[in-house]
N, C-alpha and C positions, 0 to 999 in steps of 0.2 A: 614436675610438669614433663610431659610426654612429647618428644619429638617424633613425628611422623615422616619418614623418608618418603619422598616421590620415588616412583619406579623409574629406574634408568631407562633411556630409549632403546637401548639393546635388550632389556627385559621385556619391554613393552611388544618390540617385535616380535619375541620368541613366543610370546602368548598369542599371537594372531594365528588363527586357523587358515587352513587352505581356503574355506568359504569366504572368510574374512578379505583374504587377499585377493581372491577371484572377484568380490564385490566391488572393493576398492579401485582394481583395475578397470572393471566394466563401468563403474561410476565416472572415472577420469576419462575414458574414451567418450562417453556420451557429454559428459560436463564442460569440458575444456573447449573443444571447438565450438559448441552452441553458445556458450556465455562468452566467448572472444566476439562473435558476431552481434551478439546482445549489446555487449559494452560498445562496439562500434557503431552500430546503426541505432540503438534506442538510449542508450544511458547519455549520450551526446545531445539529447534534445530536452526541451523544457518538460515534457511530458514524463521521460524516463530518468531525468537527473537524480532521482532519489534511490536509483538501484543500487549503486555501490554502498550507500550507508545501508540499505535494508539487507543486502548479501552479508556485510560484516557483522552487523548488530544480530542478523539472524543466526549467523554461524555460532556466533558467542552464546547467544541464548539456547540453541541446539545442544550444544556441548555442555552448558550449565543445567540444562534440563535431564540431559542423558546421564550426569554424574549422580545428580540427586535422585533420579526416579528409583522408586522401591518395585517396580514392575519386573516380574521375572523374564529372562532372555530364554526365549524356546522357539525355535524355526516355526515358521507359519505352515498353514497348509499348502501343499505343493499344488494340487489341483487348483485351488483359489487363487494362489499367487501367479501361477503360470497364465491362467484364464485372463489376468488384466495384463501381466508383463508383455506376452507376445502380441498381443494386438497394439499395444502402446508402442513397442518396438517397430512394428510394421508400419504404423502412423509416422513414427520419428522418420524411419528411412525414405518414405514416400515425400514427406516435407521437406528433407533435407535436400534430396534430387530436385524438388521443384521449386525450392529457394522460399518457401512460407514459412519465415522465421518465428511467427507468433505460433502456430501450430507445432513446429518443431520443437520450440522451447517448452510449451505445455505437455508435449508427449514424452520429451527427456524428463521432466520433473515427476511426471506421473509414473514412469518407468524405474525411475530411482526409488521412488516410495514404495512401488510394487517389489523391487528387489530387497528393500530394507524390510518390507514385512515377511520374505520368505527367509530373510536372514536372522531376524531379531524376533518376530512373532508380532502377533496383533495386540497382546498386552501393552508391550513397550511400545509400539507405535502410537498407540491411543495415548500413553501418558506424556507424549511430546506432541501432541496435537496442534498446540499454538505456533511452536517454532515453525512446524511444517506448513501450516496456513499463511503465516507472516512472511516466511521465505518466497512464497508464491507471488507476493507483490513486486518481488524485483524483476519478474518476467513481464515482457510486453504483452499488454492485452491486444485482442484483435482490433484495429481501427474501425471495421464496420460496427462493432458492439459500442466502442465508445463513441463513435458518431450518434448512433441510433438513441444512446442513453442521454448523453448531453445535449442535443440540438434542440429538444423540447424545453430543458432547463434554461438553455441561453437565452431563447426567445421570451421566455416567461420573465427571466431576471432584467431584460432589457425594456420589456414593457413595464415592470414594476418601478424601475427606476426613472423611465419617462414620464409616468404618472405622477411620481412623487415631486420631481422637480417641475411639471408643470403646476402641480398645485401650489409650489411656491412660488409661481411667477416667471418662470424661466421660460424663454421663447423656443421650445423643444417640442419635438413630434417624431414618431416613428412610423415606417412603412415598410413592410416586409422587413428584410435583412438589414436595414439601414436606420440609423438614428440622426436625426437632423436637428442641430441646435446652433441657432443664430446662422451664419452663413456657412458653418462646418458641417460636415457629414462623416459619420463613424459606421462602419461594418459591425454588427451584431457579433459575428465569429471573432473579430479582432477584440471587441470590447470585452468580450465573456472568455478569452482565451484562459484565463484562470481556472476554468473548469477542468481544463486538461490536466492539471495537477491534483484533480480530486483524489487519486490514488496515493500521492505523496502525503496529502493530508491525513487520508485515511491510516496510512503505515504509522505516521507519528502518533495519531491519537491512539490506535490500538496497542502499540509498543508501550506507550506511557499508561494505559489503562492496563494492561497485564502486570507490567513491574510494580504499580501502585495498588493494584487490587487483585492480586493472584489468590488471595484467599477468601475474597469477596465477590462471588459470581454475579451477584445482583449489580453491584457496582461496575463492575467490568462491561456487563450488558447494556447498562445505561450509557456508558460513555461509547461503547461500539455502535449503538443505535443512534446516536447523536452526530455520528461522522457526518452523514450526507447534509443533515440541516445547516450543521457547522459550515461545511463546504460551500451551500448555497448562500448562507447569509454573508459569509466572508468575501465572496466573489460579487455579491450584489453591493458591498460597500468599496470593492475595487471599481466597478463600473461607475459608480457614482464620483469616485474621484477622477477617473478618466475622463469623463464627461464635463466635470467642472473645471479640470485642467485645460481641455480643449476650449472651453467657452472662454476663460479669463486669460489664457496663456499663448492659446493657438494650436494648431494641429500638430506642428513639429515638436513642441514640448511635450504632447502627450505621446508621441511615438518615440521620444529619445530616454534619456536617464529617468524621467519622472515615470515613464511607463514601467520601468524596472521597479522603481520605488513603489508604485501601487502594488507590483506583486508582492513585494515583501511586507507591505501594509497588510495585505491580505492573509499572508502566513501568520504574522502578528496578531491579527485578530480572531484568526481560528484557534491559535494557541490559547490566547486569553480566554476565550469562550469555551474551551476544554477544561481550562483551570477553574473557571468559575462554576461550570455545571458540576465538576467534581467537587468543590467546595461546598455548594449548596446540597448536593446530594448526601456528602459526609455528614454535614450539620444536621440535616433531617433525620439520619439514622443515628446520630448521638442523640438528639431529642428525643427519638422514639425509644431508645434504649433507656434513658434517664424517666422517661413516664412509667414505661413498664416495671422498672425496678422500685419507682415510688408506689 
């Protein structure tokens, strides 16, 4: 049995080149102050609560992929790298001065990837494409983009919930951004607040799909494409629960502990739906393989 000794920290440090050290220092200068602000202003909210988990699991996955990658390390094209790095650094500086955290974080991350390309080369960067994509989900998205994407979905979900409950005989109606059931009134934005966590659901689904089907790209794509429908379906269930809680137990119950319980139920429904889709797709692949073998 062969025992492979790990390289001691001192030997690892001696193997770092000047370019490696310069990149690590530059990355720390960009990364630390920006991510401290992201942690303070975004990760403490419901919308960004997944950030620390994504960062921790993403860094682990990045290190894992770098160690297992067979792609050669060769410095990237200087002209191409600088063509991306210089404008991104300019945007980063402007966004930091003006206090636009979302733009600052995205520019910081883009600059780190451009610097990594200059240091490691395109082949190695391409081999770790998923950890880089996954880590981007730890950054705060622009609020205007989130609002523009989720607002039509929120209205549609509320209309579907009202139509279903009305068909079941409940005294319910909707008008604009409000839902009226019996003597109670709910705001669509409050009832559909779970859609703000669509990125959290997406991160969980993508991480699960990649680890489960890394060697089966078709299965990974199926899970990735199912993220948005799953988020919509699970939030639809959440809205139904909140409306029924309001009807049977009152508005105060719907805004208290049971409101958080509905949110946990939404996540449970989303995860179970992912597992169900994965199970059905895997079974279809096995049946297809068995038919082809026969």
